[in-house]
N, CA and C atoms as a LAMMPS dump frame, in Angstrom:
ITEM: TIMESTEP
0
ITEM: NUMBER OF ATOMS
504
ITEM: BOX BOUNDS ff ff ff
-5.0000000000000000e+02 5.0000000000000000e+02
-5.0000000000000000e+02 5.0000000000000000e+02
-5.0000000000000000e+02 5.0000000000000000e+02
ITEM: ATOMS id mol type element x y z
1 1 1 N -457.889 -238.002 212.065
2 1 2 C -458.103 -239.422 212.326
3 1 3 C -458.202 -239.627 213.835
4 2 1 N -459.323 -240.13 214.314
5 2 2 C -459.514 -240.401 215.726
6 2 3 C -459.24 -241.877 215.991
7 3 1 N -458.416 -242.166 216.933
8 3 2 C -458.063 -243.526 217.302
9 3 3 C -458.511 -243.723 218.741
10 4 1 N -459.521 -244.568 218.944
11 4 2 C -460.077 -244.767 220.288
12 4 3 C -459.028 -245.286 221.267
13 5 1 N -458.105 -246.16 220.804
14 5 2 C -457.043 -246.656 221.682
15 5 3 C -456.147 -245.509 222.131
16 6 1 N -455.849 -244.597 221.194
17 6 2 C -454.989 -243.456 221.514
18 6 3 C -455.676 -242.548 222.526
19 7 1 N -456.958 -242.275 222.326
20 7 2 C -457.703 -241.423 223.264
21 7 3 C -457.719 -242.071 224.641
22 8 1 N -458.018 -243.362 224.693
23 8 2 C -458.053 -244.082 225.96
24 8 3 C -456.689 -244.061 226.638
25 9 1 N -455.642 -244.274 225.864
26 9 2 C -454.285 -244.292 226.406
27 9 3 C -453.903 -242.915 226.932
28 10 1 N -454.27 -241.867 226.206
29 10 2 C -453.963 -240.512 226.67
30 10 3 C -454.671 -240.216 227.984
31 11 1 N -455.924 -240.65 228.107
32 11 2 C -456.658 -240.441 229.359
33 11 3 C -455.99 -241.188 230.503
34 12 1 N -455.572 -242.42 230.234
35 12 2 C -454.919 -243.219 231.274
36 12 3 C -453.588 -242.601 231.684
37 13 1 N -452.813 -242.133 230.723
38 13 2 C -451.542 -241.474 231.035
39 13 3 C -451.806 -240.208 231.845
40 14 1 N -452.858 -239.48 231.496
41 14 2 C -453.224 -238.279 232.253
42 14 3 C -453.543 -238.605 233.706
43 15 1 N -454.295 -239.674 233.926
44 15 2 C -454.602 -240.082 235.297
45 15 3 C -453.349 -240.506 236.051
46 16 1 N -452.474 -241.218 235.384
47 16 2 C -451.219 -241.646 236.016
48 16 3 C -450.376 -240.427 236.376
49 17 1 N -450.33 -239.435 235.49
50 17 2 C -449.577 -238.215 235.786
51 17 3 C -450.141 -237.489 237.005
52 18 1 N -451.471 -237.447 237.121
53 18 2 C -452.097 -236.819 238.292
54 18 3 C -451.696 -237.578 239.554
55 19 1 N -451.75 -238.91 239.493
56 19 2 C -451.384 -239.735 240.65
57 19 3 C -449.923 -239.5 241.037
58 20 1 N -449.043 -239.419 240.061
59 20 2 C -447.629 -239.154 240.343
60 20 3 C -447.492 -237.808 241.035
61 21 1 N -448.191 -236.795 240.543
62 21 2 C -448.145 -235.462 241.157
63 21 3 C -448.604 -235.484 242.605
64 22 1 N -449.684 -236.22 242.874
65 22 2 C -450.186 -236.314 244.253
66 22 3 C -449.181 -237.018 245.158
67 23 1 N -448.596 -238.083 244.675
68 23 2 C -447.618 -238.813 245.485
69 23 3 C -446.378 -237.969 245.756
70 24 1 N -445.943 -237.225 244.758
71 24 2 C -444.776 -236.359 244.95
72 24 3 C -445.088 -235.286 245.987
73 25 1 N -446.285 -234.69 245.912
74 25 2 C -446.669 -233.682 246.913
75 25 3 C -446.649 -234.262 248.317
76 26 1 N -447.129 -235.496 248.455
77 26 2 C -447.125 -236.13 249.78
78 26 3 C -445.705 -236.39 250.264
79 27 1 N -444.785 -236.607 249.35
80 27 2 C -443.39 -236.861 249.727
81 27 3 C -442.633 -235.581 250.053
82 28 1 N -443.083 -234.456 249.5
83 28 2 C -442.358 -233.195 249.691
84 28 3 C -442.24 -232.804 251.154
85 29 1 N -443.215 -233.137 251.978
86 29 2 C -443.192 -232.765 253.388
87 29 3 C -442.294 -233.649 254.235
88 30 1 N -441.834 -234.752 253.678
89 30 2 C -441 -235.688 254.441
90 30 3 C -439.533 -235.303 254.348
91 31 1 N -438.889 -235.261 255.51
92 31 2 C -437.446 -235.024 255.548
93 31 3 C -436.836 -236.2 256.289
94 32 1 N -436.259 -237.123 255.526
95 32 2 C -435.766 -238.348 256.153
96 32 3 C -434.614 -238.071 257.113
97 33 1 N -433.8 -237.054 256.85
98 33 2 C -432.698 -236.739 257.772
99 33 3 C -433.248 -236.289 259.123
100 34 1 N -434.279 -235.451 259.095
101 34 2 C -434.898 -234.995 260.342
102 34 3 C -435.556 -236.165 261.064
103 35 1 N -436.16 -237.066 260.278
104 35 2 C -436.815 -238.242 260.871
105 35 3 C -435.78 -239.126 261.565
106 36 1 N -434.612 -239.294 260.944
107 36 2 C -433.557 -240.088 261.566
108 36 3 C -433.04 -239.41 262.844
109 37 1 N -432.877 -238.119 262.808
110 37 2 C -432.401 -237.398 263.999
111 37 3 C -433.407 -237.546 265.135
112 38 1 N -434.672 -237.401 264.795
113 38 2 C -435.725 -237.556 265.809
114 38 3 C -435.754 -238.993 266.329
115 39 1 N -435.509 -239.944 265.427
116 39 2 C -435.467 -241.353 265.831
117 39 3 C -434.327 -241.64 266.797
118 40 1 N -433.181 -241.015 266.551
119 40 2 C -432.05 -241.179 267.491
120 40 3 C -432.414 -240.641 268.87
121 41 1 N -433.118 -239.498 268.872
122 41 2 C -433.532 -238.905 270.152
123 41 3 C -434.508 -239.806 270.902
124 42 1 N -435.495 -240.331 270.186
125 42 2 C -436.474 -241.188 270.878
126 42 3 C -435.828 -242.487 271.338
127 43 1 N -434.871 -242.993 270.561
128 43 2 C -434.189 -244.218 270.991
129 43 3 C -433.329 -243.95 272.217
130 44 1 N -432.696 -242.785 272.26
131 44 2 C -431.929 -242.406 273.455
132 44 3 C -432.852 -242.334 274.662
133 45 1 N -434.081 -241.811 274.464
134 45 2 C -435.054 -241.753 275.568
135 45 3 C -435.447 -243.156 276.008
136 46 1 N -435.588 -244.095 275.061
137 46 2 C -435.904 -245.493 275.39
138 46 3 C -434.781 -246.079 276.24
139 47 1 N -433.538 -245.885 275.809
140 47 2 C -432.397 -246.442 276.55
141 47 3 C -432.27 -245.83 277.938
142 48 1 N -432.498 -244.518 278.012
143 48 2 C -432.402 -243.84 279.317
144 48 3 C -433.484 -244.351 280.253
145 49 1 N -434.708 -244.477 279.785
146 49 2 C -435.809 -244.968 280.633
147 49 3 C -435.537 -246.411 281.064
148 50 1 N -434.981 -247.205 280.175
149 50 2 C -434.652 -248.588 280.52
150 50 3 C -433.564 -248.633 281.58
151 51 1 N -432.543 -247.769 281.441
152 51 2 C -431.452 -247.724 282.411
153 51 3 C -431.965 -247.305 283.783
154 52 1 N -432.932 -246.381 283.818
155 52 2 C -433.511 -245.923 285.098
156 52 3 C -434.551 -246.903 285.632
157 53 1 N -434.903 -247.873 284.82
158 53 2 C -435.96 -248.834 285.146
159 53 3 C -437.283 -248.126 285.425
160 54 1 N -437.542 -247.068 284.599
161 54 2 C -438.77 -246.269 284.699
162 54 3 C -439.74 -246.809 283.649
163 55 1 N -440.651 -247.669 284.114
164 55 2 C -441.563 -248.341 283.187
165 55 3 C -442.485 -247.369 282.45
166 56 1 N -442.968 -246.34 283.13
167 56 2 C -443.851 -245.367 282.476
168 56 3 C -443.109 -244.599 281.394
169 57 1 N -441.909 -244.13 281.714
170 57 2 C -441.107 -243.387 280.748
171 57 3 C -440.689 -244.298 279.586
172 58 1 N -440.397 -245.56 279.921
173 58 2 C -440.022 -246.517 278.883
174 58 3 C -441.191 -246.742 277.924
175 59 1 N -442.401 -246.929 278.468
176 59 2 C -443.586 -247.135 277.622
177 59 3 C -443.834 -245.911 276.741
178 60 1 N -443.703 -244.707 277.316
179 60 2 C -443.921 -243.475 276.546
180 60 3 C -442.858 -243.331 275.45
181 61 1 N -441.602 -243.626 275.785
182 61 2 C -440.512 -243.495 274.812
183 61 3 C -440.666 -244.527 273.691
184 62 1 N -441.059 -245.745 274.045
185 62 2 C -441.276 -246.773 273.024
186 62 3 C -442.453 -246.406 272.109
187 63 1 N -443.497 -245.839 272.69
188 63 2 C -444.648 -245.404 271.893
189 63 3 C -444.234 -244.332 270.897
190 64 1 N -443.468 -243.348 271.388
191 64 2 C -443.007 -242.266 270.507
192 64 3 C -442.072 -242.805 269.426
193 65 1 N -441.179 -243.708 269.796
194 65 2 C -440.257 -244.293 268.834
195 65 3 C -441.032 -245.109 267.791
196 66 1 N -442.022 -245.854 268.233
197 66 2 C -442.875 -246.624 267.309
198 66 3 C -443.617 -245.713 266.349
199 67 1 N -444.069 -244.55 266.845
200 67 2 C -444.77 -243.578 265.994
201 67 3 C -443.832 -243.089 264.889
202 68 1 N -442.593 -242.806 265.245
203 68 2 C -441.611 -242.36 264.257
204 68 3 C -441.312 -243.443 263.217
205 69 1 N -441.2 -244.686 263.686
206 69 2 C -440.958 -245.796 262.759
207 69 3 C -442.126 -245.912 261.777
208 70 1 N -443.347 -245.805 262.298
209 70 2 C -444.529 -245.881 261.436
210 70 3 C -444.537 -244.734 260.428
211 71 1 N -444.156 -243.537 260.88
212 71 2 C -444.092 -242.387 259.981
213 71 3 C -443.059 -242.611 258.88
214 72 1 N -441.913 -243.146 259.265
215 72 2 C -440.872 -243.447 258.272
216 72 3 C -441.32 -244.533 257.304
217 73 1 N -441.995 -245.557 257.82
218 73 2 C -442.497 -246.638 256.963
219 73 3 C -443.551 -246.108 256.006
220 74 1 N -444.371 -245.186 256.495
221 74 2 C -445.396 -244.585 255.648
222 74 3 C -444.746 -243.841 254.484
223 75 1 N -443.661 -243.129 254.765
224 75 2 C -442.922 -242.447 253.708
225 75 3 C -442.35 -243.437 252.706
226 76 1 N -441.824 -244.551 253.204
227 76 2 C -441.299 -245.593 252.313
228 76 3 C -442.415 -246.179 251.466
229 77 1 N -443.592 -246.367 252.079
230 77 2 C -444.734 -246.871 251.319
231 77 3 C -445.106 -245.905 250.195
232 78 1 N -445.036 -244.609 250.48
233 78 2 C -445.334 -243.621 249.434
234 78 3 C -444.309 -243.705 248.308
235 79 1 N -443.036 -243.902 248.675
236 79 2 C -442.021 -244.07 247.64
237 79 3 C -442.306 -245.322 246.814
238 80 1 N -442.671 -246.399 247.492
239 80 2 C -443.018 -247.631 246.771
240 80 3 C -444.2 -247.393 245.834
241 81 1 N -445.223 -246.676 246.338
242 81 2 C -446.384 -246.348 245.501
243 81 3 C -445.948 -245.539 244.287
244 82 1 N -445.084 -244.554 244.519
245 82 2 C -444.619 -243.697 243.431
246 82 3 C -443.871 -244.521 242.382
247 83 1 N -442.994 -245.396 242.833
248 83 2 C -442.243 -246.227 241.886
249 83 3 C -443.17 -247.156 241.108
250 84 1 N -444.182 -247.706 241.767
251 84 2 C -445.157 -248.575 241.095
252 84 3 C -445.908 -247.796 240.019
253 85 1 N -446.35 -246.588 240.347
254 85 2 C -447.087 -245.771 239.381
255 85 3 C -446.176 -245.37 238.224
256 86 1 N -444.929 -245.07 238.529
257 86 2 C -443.992 -244.705 237.465
258 86 3 C -443.73 -245.901 236.529
259 87 1 N -443.664 -247.1 237.1
260 87 2 C -443.506 -248.298 236.261
261 87 3 C -444.733 -248.479 235.368
262 88 1 N -445.919 -248.218 235.935
263 88 2 C -447.155 -248.317 235.155
264 88 3 C -447.122 -247.32 233.987
265 89 1 N -446.643 -246.121 234.256
266 89 2 C -446.546 -245.122 233.187
267 89 3 C -445.558 -245.59 232.114
268 90 1 N -444.46 -246.194 232.53
269 90 2 C -443.49 -246.712 231.562
270 90 3 C -444.116 -247.819 230.712
271 91 1 N -444.933 -248.676 231.335
272 91 2 C -445.632 -249.723 230.582
273 91 3 C -446.591 -249.11 229.564
274 92 1 N -447.304 -248.066 229.986
275 92 2 C -448.212 -247.375 229.06
276 92 3 C -447.433 -246.781 227.893
277 93 1 N -446.297 -246.183 228.2
278 93 2 C -445.474 -245.596 227.142
279 93 3 C -444.987 -246.673 226.172
280 94 1 N -444.614 -247.836 226.704
281 94 2 C -444.163 -248.936 225.843
282 94 3 C -445.309 -249.429 224.96
283 95 1 N -446.516 -249.532 225.544
284 95 2 C -447.681 -249.935 224.748
285 95 3 C -447.955 -248.924 223.644
286 96 1 N -447.854 -247.648 223.974
287 96 2 C -448.095 -246.604 222.986
288 96 3 C -447.035 -246.666 221.887
289 97 1 N -445.794 -246.894 222.266
290 97 2 C -444.716 -246.992 221.282
291 97 3 C -444.991 -248.146 220.319
292 98 1 N -445.391 -249.299 220.868
293 98 2 C -445.691 -250.464 220.031
294 98 3 C -446.879 -250.175 219.131
295 99 1 N -447.909 -249.522 219.664
296 99 2 C -449.099 -249.197 218.884
297 99 3 C -448.729 -248.271 217.719
298 100 1 N -447.901 -247.271 218.009
299 100 2 C -447.477 -246.352 216.953
300 100 3 C -446.598 -247.054 215.921
301 101 1 N -445.735 -247.953 216.375
302 101 2 C -444.891 -248.704 215.445
303 101 3 C -445.754 -249.592 214.554
304 102 1 N -446.754 -250.266 215.151
305 102 2 C -447.66 -251.106 214.366
306 102 3 C -448.447 -250.264 213.37
307 103 1 N -448.904 -249.097 213.816
308 103 2 C -449.654 -248.195 212.941
309 103 3 C -448.771 -247.725 211.785
310 104 1 N -447.535 -247.37 212.097
311 104 2 C -446.611 -246.935 211.055
312 104 3 C -446.37 -248.058 210.064
313 105 1 N -446.201 -249.286 210.561
314 105 2 C -445.987 -250.443 209.69
315 105 3 C -447.197 -250.638 208.782
316 106 1 N -448.391 -250.53 209.355
317 106 2 C -449.609 -250.694 208.578
318 106 3 C -449.707 -249.606 207.505
319 107 1 N -449.377 -248.369 207.871
320 107 2 C -449.427 -247.28 206.898
321 107 3 C -448.396 -247.476 205.796
322 108 1 N -447.203 -247.953 206.149
323 108 2 C -446.185 -248.198 205.128
324 108 3 C -446.645 -249.283 204.158
325 109 1 N -447.273 -250.347 204.693
326 109 2 C -447.775 -251.412 203.824
327 109 3 C -448.886 -250.888 202.925
328 110 1 N -449.772 -250.069 203.48
329 110 2 C -450.866 -249.509 202.676
330 110 3 C -450.307 -248.632 201.56
331 111 1 N -449.315 -247.818 201.872
332 111 2 C -448.697 -246.969 200.839
333 111 3 C -448.033 -247.821 199.751
334 112 1 N -447.385 -248.891 200.17
335 112 2 C -446.734 -249.778 199.205
336 112 3 C -447.778 -250.422 198.292
337 113 1 N -448.908 -250.841 198.853
338 113 2 C -449.956 -251.457 198.044
339 113 3 C -450.554 -250.446 197.07
340 114 1 N -450.696 -249.198 197.489
341 114 2 C -451.168 -248.149 196.576
342 114 3 C -450.179 -247.975 195.44
343 115 1 N -448.902 -247.982 195.755
344 115 2 C -447.872 -247.868 194.724
345 115 3 C -447.961 -249.032 193.742
346 116 1 N -448.099 -250.255 194.263
347 116 2 C -448.199 -251.435 193.399
348 116 3 C -449.443 -251.33 192.516
349 117 1 N -450.566 -250.915 193.096
350 117 2 C -451.802 -250.778 192.313
351 117 3 C -451.635 -249.724 191.227
352 118 1 N -450.988 -248.626 191.55
353 118 2 C -450.755 -247.584 190.54
354 118 3 C -449.831 -248.079 189.428
355 119 1 N -448.795 -248.807 189.806
356 119 2 C -447.902 -249.376 188.788
357 119 3 C -448.644 -250.37 187.906
358 120 1 N -449.498 -251.19 188.507
359 120 2 C -450.285 -252.151 187.727
360 120 3 C -451.21 -251.427 186.757
361 121 1 N -451.788 -250.311 187.192
362 121 2 C -452.648 -249.519 186.303
363 121 3 C -451.857 -248.958 185.137
364 122 1 N -450.649 -248.505 185.393
365 122 2 C -449.8 -247.974 184.323
366 122 3 C -449.476 -249.08 183.315
367 123 1 N -449.11 -250.264 183.839
368 123 2 C -448.791 -251.39 182.954
369 123 3 C -450.025 -251.76 182.138
370 124 1 N -451.174 -251.833 182.792
371 124 2 C -452.423 -252.192 182.113
372 124 3 C -452.74 -251.197 180.99
373 125 1 N -452.486 -249.931 181.228
374 125 2 C -452.772 -248.914 180.213
375 125 3 C -451.808 -249.008 179.032
376 126 1 N -450.601 -249.474 179.249
377 126 2 C -449.577 -249.469 178.198
378 126 3 C -449.451 -250.814 177.47
379 127 1 N -449.715 -251.929 178.199
380 127 2 C -449.521 -253.257 177.607
381 127 3 C -450.883 -253.811 177.203
382 128 1 N -451.029 -254.197 175.949
383 128 2 C -452.319 -254.682 175.443
384 128 3 C -452.348 -256.196 175.261
385 129 1 N -451.212 -256.832 175.247
386 129 2 C -451.151 -258.278 175.045
387 129 3 C -451.644 -259.003 176.304
388 130 1 N -452.692 -259.849 176.107
389 130 2 C -453.338 -260.549 177.233
390 130 3 C -452.368 -261.475 177.958
391 131 1 N -451.554 -262.216 177.258
392 131 2 C -450.62 -263.144 177.904
393 131 3 C -449.574 -262.383 178.711
394 132 1 N -449.101 -261.304 178.173
395 132 2 C -448.111 -260.488 178.887
396 132 3 C -448.733 -259.894 180.144
397 133 1 N -449.974 -259.403 180.045
398 133 2 C -450.675 -258.864 181.218
399 133 3 C -450.872 -259.935 182.29
400 134 1 N -451.236 -261.142 181.86
401 134 2 C -451.437 -262.241 182.813
402 134 3 C -450.122 -262.586 183.506
403 135 1 N -449.037 -262.616 182.747
404 135 2 C -447.726 -262.935 183.332
405 135 3 C -447.301 -261.841 184.317
406 136 1 N -447.531 -260.592 183.944
407 136 2 C -447.187 -259.481 184.847
408 136 3 C -448.042 -259.551 186.11
409 137 1 N -449.347 -259.841 185.972
410 137 2 C -450.243 -259.948 187.133
411 137 3 C -449.773 -261.058 188.069
412 138 1 N -449.38 -262.185 187.489
413 138 2 C -448.882 -263.305 188.3
414 138 3 C -447.62 -262.899 189.057
415 139 1 N -446.714 -262.212 188.359
416 139 2 C -445.468 -261.773 188.994
417 139 3 C -445.736 -260.759 190.111
418 140 1 N -446.644 -259.835 189.86
419 140 2 C -446.984 -258.833 190.886
420 140 3 C -447.625 -259.518 192.089
421 141 1 N -448.556 -260.445 191.829
422 141 2 C -449.197 -261.168 192.931
423 141 3 C -448.179 -261.946 193.758
424 142 1 N -447.203 -262.558 193.083
425 142 2 C -446.154 -263.29 193.803
426 142 3 C -445.316 -262.321 194.632
427 143 1 N -445.064 -261.152 194.083
428 143 2 C -444.25 -260.152 194.769
429 143 3 C -444.933 -259.65 196.045
430 144 1 N -446.233 -259.438 195.998
431 144 2 C -446.944 -258.885 197.164
432 144 3 C -447.565 -259.966 198.036
433 145 1 N -447.328 -261.232 197.702
434 145 2 C -447.818 -262.307 198.555
435 145 3 C -449.256 -262.678 198.292
436 146 1 N -449.836 -262.269 197.161
437 146 2 C -451.211 -262.635 196.821
438 146 3 C -451.2 -264.026 196.193
439 147 1 N -452.348 -264.673 196.102
440 147 2 C -452.402 -265.991 195.447
441 147 3 C -451.896 -265.886 194.008
442 148 1 N -451.407 -266.992 193.474
443 148 2 C -450.857 -266.997 192.123
444 148 3 C -451.934 -266.699 191.085
445 149 1 N -453.192 -267.074 191.377
446 149 2 C -454.285 -266.805 190.436
447 149 3 C -454.891 -265.454 190.764
448 150 1 N -455.296 -264.746 189.75
449 150 2 C -456.01 -263.495 189.949
450 150 3 C -457.082 -263.373 188.892
451 151 1 N -457.957 -262.426 189.028
452 151 2 C -458.992 -262.19 188.036
453 151 3 C -458.414 -261.289 186.949
454 152 1 N -458.706 -261.619 185.699
455 152 2 C -458.194 -260.823 184.592
456 152 3 C -458.691 -259.389 184.671
457 153 1 N -459.87 -259.172 185.261
458 153 2 C -460.372 -257.796 185.34
459 153 3 C -459.443 -256.945 186.198
460 154 1 N -458.639 -257.607 187.054
461 154 2 C -457.687 -256.864 187.861
462 154 3 C -456.608 -256.224 186.986
463 155 1 N -456.341 -256.84 185.834
464 155 2 C -455.31 -256.29 184.963
465 155 3 C -455.846 -255.764 183.641
466 156 1 N -457.015 -256.278 183.204
467 156 2 C -457.493 -255.784 181.92
468 156 3 C -458.989 -255.506 181.896
469 157 1 N -459.645 -255.5 183.059
470 157 2 C -461.027 -255.074 183.133
471 157 3 C -462.045 -256.127 182.752
472 158 1 N -461.65 -257.365 182.494
473 158 2 C -462.602 -258.434 182.2
474 158 3 C -462.705 -259.346 183.406
475 159 1 N -463.6 -260.343 183.346
476 159 2 C -463.835 -261.209 184.488
477 159 3 C -463.307 -262.604 184.343
478 160 1 N -462.375 -262.874 183.454
479 160 2 C -461.859 -264.22 183.286
480 160 3 C -460.651 -264.446 184.173
481 161 1 N -460.515 -265.704 184.658
482 161 2 C -459.365 -266.044 185.498
483 161 3 C -458.114 -266.136 184.648
484 162 1 N -457.018 -265.674 185.223
485 162 2 C -455.71 -265.839 184.584
486 162 3 C -454.761 -266.381 185.625
487 163 1 N -453.682 -266.969 185.167
488 163 2 C -452.702 -267.526 186.085
489 163 3 C -452.628 -269.017 185.925
490 164 1 N -451.74 -269.667 186.691
491 164 2 C -451.562 -271.104 186.56
492 164 3 C -452.864 -271.853 186.795
493 165 1 N -453.174 -272.815 185.955
494 165 2 C -454.337 -273.665 186.115
495 165 3 C -455.636 -273.022 185.671
496 166 1 N -455.592 -271.835 185.066
497 166 2 C -456.837 -271.166 184.681
498 166 3 C -457.226 -271.468 183.251
499 167 1 N -456.297 -272.022 182.488
500 167 2 C -456.571 -272.284 181.091
501 167 3 C -456.337 -271.076 180.206
502 168 1 N -455.929 -269.934 180.786
503 168 2 C -455.687 -268.733 179.992
504 168 3 C -454.264 -268.696 179.492
């Protein structure tokens, strides 16, 4: 059984998995502890240049410190991207779970209807009294949520209406 929604969902999950893998690879090279240590060093250089009133050294130290901040922010952005993609994958999984639950519900209902139809066939084969067949058909229809009226051919192979208001 091919389900186009399932195929589409599998492809989308596959793409999301690839994206997660790429984001994780980009994060592997980042060492936040080293970045913090380097940031402390550049900030110390900023403070030292400011204390010496060395404008050139201060500008260079601030530039380097800004570069480190941008690098750290870029890493945070990658983490944010990763979390967003992971949430998207969770949403896809929830959609798939609901789709499978709905499919299972539909299959259970279909199996139940087959069972009811088979039971009706057994009753039809064994019971020959028209009024009894009509009453059983009405009861079965009420049980499965069908209209109270049904066609007699459904229970005895003819085309006359049976049930309330049919005159049968």
